[in-house]
PyMOL Python script that loads the backbone (N, CA, C, O; Angstrom):
from pymol import cmd

cmd.read_pdbstr("""\
ATOM      1  N   MET A   1      -4.860  -3.630  36.074  1.00  0.00           N
ATOM      2  CA  MET A   1      -4.469  -2.961  34.854  1.00  0.00           C
ATOM      3  C   MET A   1      -5.630  -2.923  33.871  1.00  0.00           C
ATOM      4  O   MET A   1      -6.549  -3.741  33.921  1.00  0.00           O
ATOM      5  N   GLY A   2      -5.555  -1.936  32.968  1.00  0.00           N
ATOM      6  CA  GLY A   2      -6.599  -1.773  31.979  1.00  0.00           C
ATOM      7  C   GLY A   2      -6.308  -2.522  30.708  1.00  0.00           C
ATOM      8  O   GLY A   2      -5.567  -3.506  30.695  1.00  0.00           O
ATOM      9  N   LYS A   3      -6.895  -2.048  29.655  1.00  0.00           N
ATOM     10  CA  LYS A   3      -6.720  -2.681  28.349  1.00  0.00           C
ATOM     11  C   LYS A   3      -5.272  -2.550  27.871  1.00  0.00           C
ATOM     12  O   LYS A   3      -4.530  -1.667  28.300  1.00  0.00           O
ATOM     13  N   ILE A   4      -4.902  -3.455  26.971  1.00  0.00           N
ATOM     14  CA  ILE A   4      -3.534  -3.507  26.473  1.00  0.00           C
ATOM     15  C   ILE A   4      -3.403  -2.662  25.210  1.00  0.00           C
ATOM     16  O   ILE A   4      -4.197  -2.790  24.277  1.00  0.00           O
ATOM     17  N   ILE A   5      -2.389  -1.797  25.193  1.00  0.00           N
ATOM     18  CA  ILE A   5      -2.061  -1.000  24.015  1.00  0.00           C
ATOM     19  C   ILE A   5      -0.624  -1.321  23.634  1.00  0.00           C
ATOM     20  O   ILE A   5       0.274  -1.288  24.475  1.00  0.00           O
ATOM     21  N   HIS A   6      -0.415  -1.631  22.361  1.00  0.00           N
ATOM     22  CA  HIS A   6       0.932  -1.916  21.864  1.00  0.00           C
ATOM     23  C   HIS A   6       1.416  -0.698  21.088  1.00  0.00           C
ATOM     24  O   HIS A   6       0.764  -0.259  20.140  1.00  0.00           O
ATOM     25  N   VAL A   7       2.555  -0.158  21.490  1.00  0.00           N
ATOM     26  CA  VAL A   7       3.138   1.026  20.867  1.00  0.00           C
ATOM     27  C   VAL A   7       4.375   0.619  20.075  1.00  0.00           C
ATOM     28  O   VAL A   7       5.291   0.004  20.622  1.00  0.00           O
ATOM     29  N   ILE A   8       4.405   0.961  18.788  1.00  0.00           N
ATOM     30  CA  ILE A   8       5.576   0.708  17.953  1.00  0.00           C
ATOM     31  C   ILE A   8       6.162   2.068  17.594  1.00  0.00           C
ATOM     32  O   ILE A   8       5.598   2.815  16.794  1.00  0.00           O
ATOM     33  N   GLU A   9       7.300   2.370  18.200  1.00  0.00           N
ATOM     34  CA  GLU A   9       7.962   3.659  18.020  1.00  0.00           C
ATOM     35  C   GLU A   9       9.457   3.447  18.181  1.00  0.00           C
ATOM     36  O   GLU A   9       9.903   2.931  19.205  1.00  0.00           O
ATOM     37  N   ASP A  10      10.235   3.841  17.181  1.00  0.00           N
ATOM     38  CA  ASP A  10      11.680   3.600  17.249  1.00  0.00           C
ATOM     39  C   ASP A  10      12.430   4.646  18.073  1.00  0.00           C
ATOM     40  O   ASP A  10      13.528   4.366  18.555  1.00  0.00           O
ATOM     41  N   ASP A  11      11.875   5.826  18.244  1.00  0.00           N
ATOM     42  CA  ASP A  11      12.534   6.857  19.049  1.00  0.00           C
ATOM     43  C   ASP A  11      12.267   6.568  20.527  1.00  0.00           C
ATOM     44  O   ASP A  11      11.124   6.606  20.982  1.00  0.00           O
ATOM     45  N   SER A  12      13.334   6.281  21.263  1.00  0.00           N
ATOM     46  CA  SER A  12      13.167   5.856  22.664  1.00  0.00           C
ATOM     47  C   SER A  12      12.545   6.938  23.539  1.00  0.00           C
ATOM     48  O   SER A  12      11.796   6.617  24.462  1.00  0.00           O
ATOM     49  N   ASP A  13      12.834   8.208  23.275  1.00  0.00           N
ATOM     50  CA  ASP A  13      12.248   9.282  24.079  1.00  0.00           C
ATOM     51  C   ASP A  13      10.745   9.392  23.843  1.00  0.00           C
ATOM     52  O   ASP A  13       9.969   9.513  24.791  1.00  0.00           O
ATOM     53  N   ILE A  14      10.341   9.350  22.589  1.00  0.00           N
ATOM     54  CA  ILE A  14       8.913   9.418  22.268  1.00  0.00           C
ATOM     55  C   ILE A  14       8.200   8.182  22.811  1.00  0.00           C
ATOM     56  O   ILE A  14       7.110   8.286  23.372  1.00  0.00           O
ATOM     57  N   ARG A  15       8.820   7.013  22.642  1.00  0.00           N
ATOM     58  CA  ARG A  15       8.231   5.773  23.160  1.00  0.00           C
ATOM     59  C   ARG A  15       8.036   5.854  24.668  1.00  0.00           C
ATOM     60  O   ARG A  15       7.001   5.429  25.181  1.00  0.00           O
ATOM     61  N   PHE A  16       9.022   6.397  25.385  1.00  0.00           N
ATOM     62  CA  PHE A  16       8.933   6.537  26.840  1.00  0.00           C
ATOM     63  C   PHE A  16       7.776   7.453  27.234  1.00  0.00           C
ATOM     64  O   PHE A  16       7.016   7.131  28.147  1.00  0.00           O
ATOM     65  N   ILE A  17       7.637   8.584  26.557  1.00  0.00           N
ATOM     66  CA  ILE A  17       6.573   9.536  26.886  1.00  0.00           C
ATOM     67  C   ILE A  17       5.202   8.923  26.644  1.00  0.00           C
ATOM     68  O   ILE A  17       4.312   9.034  27.488  1.00  0.00           O
ATOM     69  N   ILE A  18       5.030   8.278  25.498  1.00  0.00           N
ATOM     70  CA  ILE A  18       3.737   7.644  25.192  1.00  0.00           C
ATOM     71  C   ILE A  18       3.423   6.562  26.218  1.00  0.00           C
ATOM     72  O   ILE A  18       2.300   6.473  26.715  1.00  0.00           O
ATOM     73  N   GLU A  19       4.418   5.745  26.528  1.00  0.00           N
ATOM     74  CA  GLU A  19       4.209   4.685  27.511  1.00  0.00           C
ATOM     75  C   GLU A  19       3.839   5.274  28.872  1.00  0.00           C
ATOM     76  O   GLU A  19       2.925   4.778  29.531  1.00  0.00           O
ATOM     77  N   TYR A  20       4.530   6.311  29.290  1.00  0.00           N
ATOM     78  CA  TYR A  20       4.253   6.954  30.580  1.00  0.00           C
ATOM     79  C   TYR A  20       2.811   7.474  30.651  1.00  0.00           C
ATOM     80  O   TYR A  20       2.101   7.231  31.627  1.00  0.00           O
ATOM     81  N   VAL A  21       2.395   8.186  29.612  1.00  0.00           N
ATOM     82  CA  VAL A  21       1.039   8.742  29.581  1.00  0.00           C
ATOM     83  C   VAL A  21      -0.011   7.631  29.637  1.00  0.00           C
ATOM     84  O   VAL A  21      -1.002   7.745  30.359  1.00  0.00           O
ATOM     85  N   LEU A  22       0.205   6.571  28.885  1.00  0.00           N
ATOM     86  CA  LEU A  22      -0.761   5.468  28.862  1.00  0.00           C
ATOM     87  C   LEU A  22      -0.792   4.703  30.182  1.00  0.00           C
ATOM     88  O   LEU A  22      -1.863   4.309  30.645  1.00  0.00           O
ATOM     89  N   LEU A  23       0.358   4.494  30.782  1.00  0.00           N
ATOM     90  CA  LEU A  23       0.394   3.829  32.097  1.00  0.00           C
ATOM     91  C   LEU A  23      -0.317   4.667  33.150  1.00  0.00           C
ATOM     92  O   LEU A  23      -1.027   4.130  33.999  1.00  0.00           O
ATOM     93  N   GLU A  24      -0.129   5.979  33.097  1.00  0.00           N
ATOM     94  CA  GLU A  24      -0.812   6.881  34.037  1.00  0.00           C
ATOM     95  C   GLU A  24      -2.330   6.840  33.846  1.00  0.00           C
ATOM     96  O   GLU A  24      -3.083   7.086  34.788  1.00  0.00           O
ATOM     97  N   ALA A  25      -2.773   6.531  32.634  1.00  0.00           N
ATOM     98  CA  ALA A  25      -4.205   6.412  32.334  1.00  0.00           C
ATOM     99  C   ALA A  25      -4.709   4.996  32.610  1.00  0.00           C
ATOM    100  O   ALA A  25      -5.842   4.657  32.267  1.00  0.00           O
ATOM    101  N   ASP A  26      -3.861   4.170  33.234  1.00  0.00           N
ATOM    102  CA  ASP A  26      -4.203   2.817  33.670  1.00  0.00           C
ATOM    103  C   ASP A  26      -4.352   1.804  32.539  1.00  0.00           C
ATOM    104  O   ASP A  26      -5.141   0.865  32.637  1.00  0.00           O
ATOM    105  N   TYR A  27      -3.585   2.003  31.459  1.00  0.00           N
ATOM    106  CA  TYR A  27      -3.523   1.000  30.409  1.00  0.00           C
ATOM    107  C   TYR A  27      -2.307   0.118  30.648  1.00  0.00           C
ATOM    108  O   TYR A  27      -1.326   0.549  31.253  1.00  0.00           O
ATOM    109  N   GLU A  28      -2.379  -1.100  30.175  1.00  0.00           N
ATOM    110  CA  GLU A  28      -1.197  -1.952  30.134  1.00  0.00           C
ATOM    111  C   GLU A  28      -0.524  -1.669  28.794  1.00  0.00           C
ATOM    112  O   GLU A  28      -1.193  -1.624  27.761  1.00  0.00           O
ATOM    113  N   VAL A  29       0.789  -1.480  28.804  1.00  0.00           N
ATOM    114  CA  VAL A  29       1.486  -1.054  27.599  1.00  0.00           C
ATOM    115  C   VAL A  29       2.566  -2.059  27.223  1.00  0.00           C
ATOM    116  O   VAL A  29       3.360  -2.494  28.058  1.00  0.00           O
ATOM    117  N   ILE A  30       2.571  -2.414  25.941  1.00  0.00           N
ATOM    118  CA  ILE A  30       3.634  -3.226  25.356  1.00  0.00           C
ATOM    119  C   ILE A  30       4.317  -2.310  24.344  1.00  0.00           C
ATOM    120  O   ILE A  30       3.642  -1.625  23.576  1.00  0.00           O
ATOM    121  N   THR A  31       5.645  -2.295  24.336  1.00  0.00           N
ATOM    122  CA  THR A  31       6.338  -1.435  23.389  1.00  0.00           C
ATOM    123  C   THR A  31       7.271  -2.250  22.497  1.00  0.00           C
ATOM    124  O   THR A  31       7.789  -3.298  22.884  1.00  0.00           O
ATOM    125  N   SER A  32       7.461  -1.730  21.296  1.00  0.00           N
ATOM    126  CA  SER A  32       8.404  -2.302  20.344  1.00  0.00           C
ATOM    127  C   SER A  32       9.109  -1.160  19.631  1.00  0.00           C
ATOM    128  O   SER A  32       8.513  -0.119  19.354  1.00  0.00           O
ATOM    129  N   ALA A  33      10.388  -1.370  19.336  1.00  0.00           N
ATOM    130  CA  ALA A  33      11.165  -0.354  18.633  1.00  0.00           C
ATOM    131  C   ALA A  33      11.341  -0.675  17.152  1.00  0.00           C
ATOM    132  O   ALA A  33      11.694   0.200  16.361  1.00  0.00           O
ATOM    133  N   THR A  34      11.095  -1.921  16.781  1.00  0.00           N
ATOM    134  CA  THR A  34      11.268  -2.342  15.386  1.00  0.00           C
ATOM    135  C   THR A  34      10.080  -3.194  14.944  1.00  0.00           C
ATOM    136  O   THR A  34       9.309  -3.694  15.762  1.00  0.00           O
ATOM    137  N   GLY A  35       9.958  -3.342  13.636  1.00  0.00           N
ATOM    138  CA  GLY A  35       8.912  -4.208  13.103  1.00  0.00           C
ATOM    139  C   GLY A  35       9.113  -5.648  13.522  1.00  0.00           C
ATOM    140  O   GLY A  35       8.151  -6.339  13.855  1.00  0.00           O
ATOM    141  N   LYS A  36      10.349  -6.104  13.508  1.00  0.00           N
ATOM    142  CA  LYS A  36      10.650  -7.488  13.903  1.00  0.00           C
ATOM    143  C   LYS A  36      10.213  -7.740  15.349  1.00  0.00           C
ATOM    144  O   LYS A  36       9.576  -8.751  15.646  1.00  0.00           O
ATOM    145  N   GLU A  37      10.558  -6.823  16.230  1.00  0.00           N
ATOM    146  CA  GLU A  37      10.177  -6.959  17.643  1.00  0.00           C
ATOM    147  C   GLU A  37       8.658  -6.969  17.795  1.00  0.00           C
ATOM    148  O   GLU A  37       8.117  -7.751  18.577  1.00  0.00           O
ATOM    149  N   PHE A  38       7.967  -6.103  17.049  1.00  0.00           N
ATOM    150  CA  PHE A  38       6.509  -6.050  17.104  1.00  0.00           C
ATOM    151  C   PHE A  38       5.885  -7.380  16.699  1.00  0.00           C
ATOM    152  O   PHE A  38       5.011  -7.897  17.394  1.00  0.00           O
ATOM    153  N   TYR A  39       6.340  -7.941  15.557  1.00  0.00           N
ATOM    154  CA  TYR A  39       5.749  -9.191  15.073  1.00  0.00           C
ATOM    155  C   TYR A  39       6.009 -10.357  16.023  1.00  0.00           C
ATOM    156  O   TYR A  39       5.183 -11.264  16.126  1.00  0.00           O
ATOM    157  N   GLU A  40       7.133 -10.344  16.709  1.00  0.00           N
ATOM    158  CA  GLU A  40       7.398 -11.383  17.711  1.00  0.00           C
ATOM    159  C   GLU A  40       6.408 -11.274  18.871  1.00  0.00           C
ATOM    160  O   GLU A  40       5.892 -12.284  19.351  1.00  0.00           O
ATOM    161  N   LYS A  41       6.149 -10.056  19.313  1.00  0.00           N
ATOM    162  CA  LYS A  41       5.263  -9.843  20.468  1.00  0.00           C
ATOM    163  C   LYS A  41       3.791 -10.023  20.112  1.00  0.00           C
ATOM    164  O   LYS A  41       3.028 -10.553  20.919  1.00  0.00           O
ATOM    165  N   ILE A  42       3.376  -9.593  18.921  1.00  0.00           N
ATOM    166  CA  ILE A  42       1.952  -9.686  18.554  1.00  0.00           C
ATOM    167  C   ILE A  42       1.526 -11.143  18.420  1.00  0.00           C
ATOM    168  O   ILE A  42       0.344 -11.457  18.564  1.00  0.00           O
ATOM    169  N   GLY A  43       2.477 -12.037  18.144  1.00  0.00           N
ATOM    170  CA  GLY A  43       2.164 -13.455  18.070  1.00  0.00           C
ATOM    171  C   GLY A  43       1.890 -14.068  19.431  1.00  0.00           C
ATOM    172  O   GLY A  43       1.285 -15.136  19.526  1.00  0.00           O
ATOM    173  N   ILE A  44       2.334 -13.397  20.483  1.00  0.00           N
ATOM    174  CA  ILE A  44       2.151 -13.901  21.845  1.00  0.00           C
ATOM    175  C   ILE A  44       0.932 -13.294  22.518  1.00  0.00           C
ATOM    176  O   ILE A  44       0.162 -13.993  23.176  1.00  0.00           O
ATOM    177  N   GLN A  45       0.761 -11.986  22.348  1.00  0.00           N
ATOM    178  CA  GLN A  45      -0.326 -11.296  23.041  1.00  0.00           C
ATOM    179  C   GLN A  45      -0.944 -10.243  22.120  1.00  0.00           C
ATOM    180  O   GLN A  45      -0.243  -9.378  21.596  1.00  0.00           O
ATOM    181  N   HIS A  46      -2.262 -10.325  21.929  1.00  0.00           N
ATOM    182  CA  HIS A  46      -2.960  -9.367  21.081  1.00  0.00           C
ATOM    183  C   HIS A  46      -3.460  -8.201  21.926  1.00  0.00           C
ATOM    184  O   HIS A  46      -4.146  -8.405  22.928  1.00  0.00           O
ATOM    185  N   PRO A  47      -3.117  -6.974  21.521  1.00  0.00           N
ATOM    186  CA  PRO A  47      -3.589  -5.796  22.256  1.00  0.00           C
ATOM    187  C   PRO A  47      -5.009  -5.415  21.843  1.00  0.00           C
ATOM    188  O   PRO A  47      -5.545  -5.934  20.864  1.00  0.00           O
ATOM    189  N   GLU A  48      -5.608  -4.501  22.605  1.00  0.00           N
ATOM    190  CA  GLU A  48      -6.916  -3.952  22.240  1.00  0.00           C
ATOM    191  C   GLU A  48      -6.770  -2.765  21.290  1.00  0.00           C
ATOM    192  O   GLU A  48      -7.732  -2.361  20.637  1.00  0.00           O
ATOM    193  N   LEU A  49      -5.551  -2.205  21.217  1.00  0.00           N
ATOM    194  CA  LEU A  49      -5.254  -1.078  20.330  1.00  0.00           C
ATOM    195  C   LEU A  49      -3.775  -1.117  19.991  1.00  0.00           C
ATOM    196  O   LEU A  49      -2.950  -1.500  20.820  1.00  0.00           O
ATOM    197  N   THR A  50      -3.441  -0.716  18.757  1.00  0.00           N
ATOM    198  CA  THR A  50      -2.050  -0.618  18.345  1.00  0.00           C
ATOM    199  C   THR A  50      -1.777   0.807  17.882  1.00  0.00           C
ATOM    200  O   THR A  50      -2.512   1.352  17.058  1.00  0.00           O
ATOM    201  N   LEU A  51      -0.708   1.410  18.421  1.00  0.00           N
ATOM    202  CA  LEU A  51      -0.240   2.720  17.987  1.00  0.00           C
ATOM    203  C   LEU A  51       1.013   2.498  17.159  1.00  0.00           C
ATOM    204  O   LEU A  51       2.015   1.998  17.672  1.00  0.00           O
ATOM    205  N   LEU A  52       0.968   2.862  15.887  1.00  0.00           N
ATOM    206  CA  LEU A  52       2.065   2.614  14.963  1.00  0.00           C
ATOM    207  C   LEU A  52       2.723   3.903  14.517  1.00  0.00           C
ATOM    208  O   LEU A  52       2.043   4.842  14.103  1.00  0.00           O
ATOM    209  N   ASP A  53       4.029   3.953  14.599  1.00  0.00           N
ATOM    210  CA  ASP A  53       4.781   5.032  13.979  1.00  0.00           C
ATOM    211  C   ASP A  53       4.752   4.792  12.473  1.00  0.00           C
ATOM    212  O   ASP A  53       4.667   3.644  12.035  1.00  0.00           O
ATOM    213  N   VAL A  54       4.821   5.844  11.685  1.00  0.00           N
ATOM    214  CA  VAL A  54       4.820   5.676  10.235  1.00  0.00           C
ATOM    215  C   VAL A  54       6.112   5.013   9.777  1.00  0.00           C
ATOM    216  O   VAL A  54       6.088   4.136   8.914  1.00  0.00           O
ATOM    217  N   MET A  55       7.239   5.427  10.351  1.00  0.00           N
ATOM    218  CA  MET A  55       8.526   4.880   9.936  1.00  0.00           C
ATOM    219  C   MET A  55       9.256   4.290  11.140  1.00  0.00           C
ATOM    220  O   MET A  55       9.394   4.941  12.176  1.00  0.00           O
ATOM    221  N   PHE A  56       9.721   3.047  10.989  1.00  0.00           N
ATOM    222  CA  PHE A  56      10.510   2.398  12.024  1.00  0.00           C
ATOM    223  C   PHE A  56      11.389   1.333  11.377  1.00  0.00           C
ATOM    224  O   PHE A  56      11.098   0.893  10.264  1.00  0.00           O
ATOM    225  N   PRO A  57      12.458   0.909  12.051  1.00  0.00           N
ATOM    226  CA  PRO A  57      13.338  -0.109  11.463  1.00  0.00           C
ATOM    227  C   PRO A  57      12.589  -1.416  11.177  1.00  0.00           C
ATOM    228  O   PRO A  57      11.703  -1.805  11.939  1.00  0.00           O
ATOM    229  N   ASN A  58      12.936  -2.072  10.109  1.00  0.00           N
ATOM    230  CA  ASN A  58      12.344  -3.343   9.696  1.00  0.00           C
ATOM    231  C   ASN A  58      10.883  -3.212   9.306  1.00  0.00           C
ATOM    232  O   ASN A  58      10.118  -4.156   9.500  1.00  0.00           O
ATOM    233  N   GLY A  59      10.468  -2.076   8.764  1.00  0.00           N
ATOM    234  CA  GLY A  59       9.091  -1.939   8.324  1.00  0.00           C
ATOM    235  C   GLY A  59       8.602  -0.505   8.396  1.00  0.00           C
ATOM    236  O   GLY A  59       9.365   0.421   8.673  1.00  0.00           O
ATOM    237  N   ASN A  60       7.317  -0.343   8.140  1.00  0.00           N
ATOM    238  CA  ASN A  60       6.685   0.968   8.307  1.00  0.00           C
ATOM    239  C   ASN A  60       5.233   0.771   8.706  1.00  0.00           C
ATOM    240  O   ASN A  60       4.663  -0.305   8.529  1.00  0.00           O
ATOM    241  N   GLY A  61       4.655   1.813   9.239  1.00  0.00           N
ATOM    242  CA  GLY A  61       3.309   1.720   9.787  1.00  0.00           C
ATOM    243  C   GLY A  61       2.239   1.381   8.772  1.00  0.00           C
ATOM    244  O   GLY A  61       1.292   0.660   9.088  1.00  0.00           O
ATOM    245  N   ILE A  62       2.372   1.889   7.555  1.00  0.00           N
ATOM    246  CA  ILE A  62       1.361   1.627   6.530  1.00  0.00           C
ATOM    247  C   ILE A  62       1.342   0.141   6.165  1.00  0.00           C
ATOM    248  O   ILE A  62       0.282  -0.484   6.133  1.00  0.00           O
ATOM    249  N   ASP A  63       2.518  -0.414   5.891  1.00  0.00           N
ATOM    250  CA  ASP A  63       2.592  -1.838   5.536  1.00  0.00           C
ATOM    251  C   ASP A  63       2.175  -2.726   6.704  1.00  0.00           C
ATOM    252  O   ASP A  63       1.503  -3.739   6.512  1.00  0.00           O
ATOM    253  N   THR A  64       2.573  -2.345   7.906  1.00  0.00           N
ATOM    254  CA  THR A  64       2.201  -3.120   9.097  1.00  0.00           C
ATOM    255  C   THR A  64       0.692  -3.086   9.300  1.00  0.00           C
ATOM    256  O   THR A  64       0.087  -4.108   9.623  1.00  0.00           O
ATOM    257  N   CYS A  65       0.082  -1.925   9.114  1.00  0.00           N
ATOM    258  CA  CYS A  65      -1.373  -1.801   9.233  1.00  0.00           C
ATOM    259  C   CYS A  65      -2.065  -2.713   8.227  1.00  0.00           C
ATOM    260  O   CYS A  65      -3.010  -3.420   8.576  1.00  0.00           O
ATOM    261  N   ARG A  66      -1.604  -2.698   6.995  1.00  0.00           N
ATOM    262  CA  ARG A  66      -2.199  -3.555   5.963  1.00  0.00           C
ATOM    263  C   ARG A  66      -2.085  -5.035   6.327  1.00  0.00           C
ATOM    264  O   ARG A  66      -3.036  -5.801   6.172  1.00  0.00           O
ATOM    265  N   ALA A  67      -0.903  -5.424   6.814  1.00  0.00           N
ATOM    266  CA  ALA A  67      -0.689  -6.829   7.192  1.00  0.00           C
ATOM    267  C   ALA A  67      -1.597  -7.234   8.348  1.00  0.00           C
ATOM    268  O   ALA A  67      -2.159  -8.329   8.338  1.00  0.00           O
ATOM    269  N   LEU A  68      -1.745  -6.369   9.336  1.00  0.00           N
ATOM    270  CA  LEU A  68      -2.602  -6.679  10.484  1.00  0.00           C
ATOM    271  C   LEU A  68      -4.065  -6.801  10.067  1.00  0.00           C
ATOM    272  O   LEU A  68      -4.782  -7.673  10.557  1.00  0.00           O
ATOM    273  N   LYS A  69      -4.506  -5.929   9.165  1.00  0.00           N
ATOM    274  CA  LYS A  69      -5.906  -5.950   8.732  1.00  0.00           C
ATOM    275  C   LYS A  69      -6.213  -7.137   7.818  1.00  0.00           C
ATOM    276  O   LYS A  69      -7.370  -7.547   7.720  1.00  0.00           O
ATOM    277  N   LYS A  70      -5.213  -7.691   7.153  1.00  0.00           N
ATOM    278  CA  LYS A  70      -5.411  -8.868   6.300  1.00  0.00           C
ATOM    279  C   LYS A  70      -5.426 -10.171   7.090  1.00  0.00           C
ATOM    280  O   LYS A  70      -5.965 -11.175   6.626  1.00  0.00           O
ATOM    281  N   ASP A  71      -4.841 -10.157   8.270  1.00  0.00           N
ATOM    282  CA  ASP A  71      -4.739 -11.370   9.095  1.00  0.00           C
ATOM    283  C   ASP A  71      -5.987 -11.502   9.960  1.00  0.00           C
ATOM    284  O   ASP A  71      -6.321 -10.585  10.711  1.00  0.00           O
ATOM    285  N   GLN A  72      -6.676 -12.632   9.860  1.00  0.00           N
ATOM    286  CA  GLN A  72      -7.906 -12.856  10.629  1.00  0.00           C
ATOM    287  C   GLN A  72      -7.693 -12.738  12.132  1.00  0.00           C
ATOM    288  O   GLN A  72      -8.592 -12.302  12.851  1.00  0.00           O
ATOM    289  N   LYS A  73      -6.516 -13.121  12.613  1.00  0.00           N
ATOM    290  CA  LYS A  73      -6.237 -13.079  14.053  1.00  0.00           C
ATOM    291  C   LYS A  73      -6.059 -11.662  14.578  1.00  0.00           C
ATOM    292  O   LYS A  73      -6.221 -11.431  15.776  1.00  0.00           O
ATOM    293  N   THR A  74      -5.727 -10.701  13.705  1.00  0.00           N
ATOM    294  CA  THR A  74      -5.471  -9.339  14.167  1.00  0.00           C
ATOM    295  C   THR A  74      -6.335  -8.279  13.484  1.00  0.00           C
ATOM    296  O   THR A  74      -6.230  -7.097  13.812  1.00  0.00           O
ATOM    297  N   SER A  75      -7.173  -8.677  12.555  1.00  0.00           N
ATOM    298  CA  SER A  75      -7.945  -7.700  11.778  1.00  0.00           C
ATOM    299  C   SER A  75      -8.917  -6.875  12.624  1.00  0.00           C
ATOM    300  O   SER A  75      -9.320  -5.788  12.209  1.00  0.00           O
ATOM    301  N   HIS A  76      -9.292  -7.370  13.786  1.00  0.00           N
ATOM    302  CA  HIS A  76     -10.243  -6.669  14.650  1.00  0.00           C
ATOM    303  C   HIS A  76      -9.585  -5.596  15.527  1.00  0.00           C
ATOM    304  O   HIS A  76     -10.287  -4.803  16.155  1.00  0.00           O
ATOM    305  N   ILE A  77      -8.269  -5.562  15.578  1.00  0.00           N
ATOM    306  CA  ILE A  77      -7.555  -4.633  16.464  1.00  0.00           C
ATOM    307  C   ILE A  77      -7.542  -3.235  15.847  1.00  0.00           C
ATOM    308  O   ILE A  77      -7.053  -3.059  14.731  1.00  0.00           O
ATOM    309  N   PRO A  78      -8.077  -2.234  16.563  1.00  0.00           N
ATOM    310  CA  PRO A  78      -8.004  -0.853  16.065  1.00  0.00           C
ATOM    311  C   PRO A  78      -6.544  -0.398  16.004  1.00  0.00           C
ATOM    312  O   PRO A  78      -5.718  -0.791  16.827  1.00  0.00           O
ATOM    313  N   ILE A  79      -6.252   0.440  15.007  1.00  0.00           N
ATOM    314  CA  ILE A  79      -4.895   0.930  14.794  1.00  0.00           C
ATOM    315  C   ILE A  79      -4.921   2.444  14.646  1.00  0.00           C
ATOM    316  O   ILE A  79      -5.771   2.995  13.947  1.00  0.00           O
ATOM    317  N   VAL A  80      -3.985   3.107  15.310  1.00  0.00           N
ATOM    318  CA  VAL A  80      -3.763   4.538  15.137  1.00  0.00           C
ATOM    319  C   VAL A  80      -2.346   4.688  14.604  1.00  0.00           C
ATOM    320  O   VAL A  80      -1.391   4.218  15.222  1.00  0.00           O
ATOM    321  N   ILE A  81      -2.212   5.346  13.452  1.00  0.00           N
ATOM    322  CA  ILE A  81      -0.896   5.584  12.868  1.00  0.00           C
ATOM    323  C   ILE A  81      -0.493   7.007  13.216  1.00  0.00           C
ATOM    324  O   ILE A  81      -1.269   7.946  13.041  1.00  0.00           O
ATOM    325  N   MET A  82       0.740   7.155  13.715  1.00  0.00           N
ATOM    326  CA  MET A  82       1.213   8.466  14.151  1.00  0.00           C
ATOM    327  C   MET A  82       2.564   8.756  13.513  1.00  0.00           C
ATOM    328  O   MET A  82       3.273   7.846  13.082  1.00  0.00           O
ATOM    329  N   SER A  83       2.910  10.047  13.460  1.00  0.00           N
ATOM    330  CA  SER A  83       4.205  10.423  12.909  1.00  0.00           C
ATOM    331  C   SER A  83       4.620  11.792  13.427  1.00  0.00           C
ATOM    332  O   SER A  83       3.792  12.689  13.588  1.00  0.00           O
ATOM    333  N   ALA A  84       5.910  11.937  13.683  1.00  0.00           N
ATOM    334  CA  ALA A  84       6.468  13.229  14.041  1.00  0.00           C
ATOM    335  C   ALA A  84       6.859  13.992  12.775  1.00  0.00           C
ATOM    336  O   ALA A  84       7.227  15.165  12.843  1.00  0.00           O
ATOM    337  N   HIS A  85       6.782  13.332  11.631  1.00  0.00           N
ATOM    338  CA  HIS A  85       7.133  13.943  10.348  1.00  0.00           C
ATOM    339  C   HIS A  85       5.883  14.537   9.713  1.00  0.00           C
ATOM    340  O   HIS A  85       4.999  13.798   9.281  1.00  0.00           O
ATOM    341  N   THR A  86       5.801  15.822   9.654  1.00  0.00           N
ATOM    342  CA  THR A  86       4.587  16.494   9.168  1.00  0.00           C
ATOM    343  C   THR A  86       4.301  16.218   7.704  1.00  0.00           C
ATOM    344  O   THR A  86       3.147  16.290   7.280  1.00  0.00           O
ATOM    345  N   THR A  87       5.329  15.904   6.920  1.00  0.00           N
ATOM    346  CA  THR A  87       5.099  15.636   5.501  1.00  0.00           C
ATOM    347  C   THR A  87       4.519  14.259   5.264  1.00  0.00           C
ATOM    348  O   THR A  87       3.965  14.005   4.194  1.00  0.00           O
ATOM    349  N   GLU A  88       4.630  13.361   6.232  1.00  0.00           N
ATOM    350  CA  GLU A  88       4.083  12.006   6.112  1.00  0.00           C
ATOM    351  C   GLU A  88       2.592  12.069   6.335  1.00  0.00           C
ATOM    352  O   GLU A  88       1.917  11.041   6.281  1.00  0.00           O
TER     353      GLU A  88
END
""", "prot")
cmd.dss("prot")
cmd.show_as("cartoon", "prot")
cmd.util.cbc("prot")
cmd.orient("prot")
């Protein structure tokens, strides 16, 4: 397996598609549907990249990005924030 990418996306269909594409590209993928689930998993395994939805239950991508960048243990992880909402 390749590098680890953690995807935080509450829409199960979008999460499935992103995970499928990344697995086909030989990445290892960790997924979370909520902020709570993400924080539980990030404490166990740090990914090489995090893909964050702008809006998800128990948090949002902007606040999560800020928290990750302030924490010394996760500040080095690149983050891509994505949204299906064009106004965001």
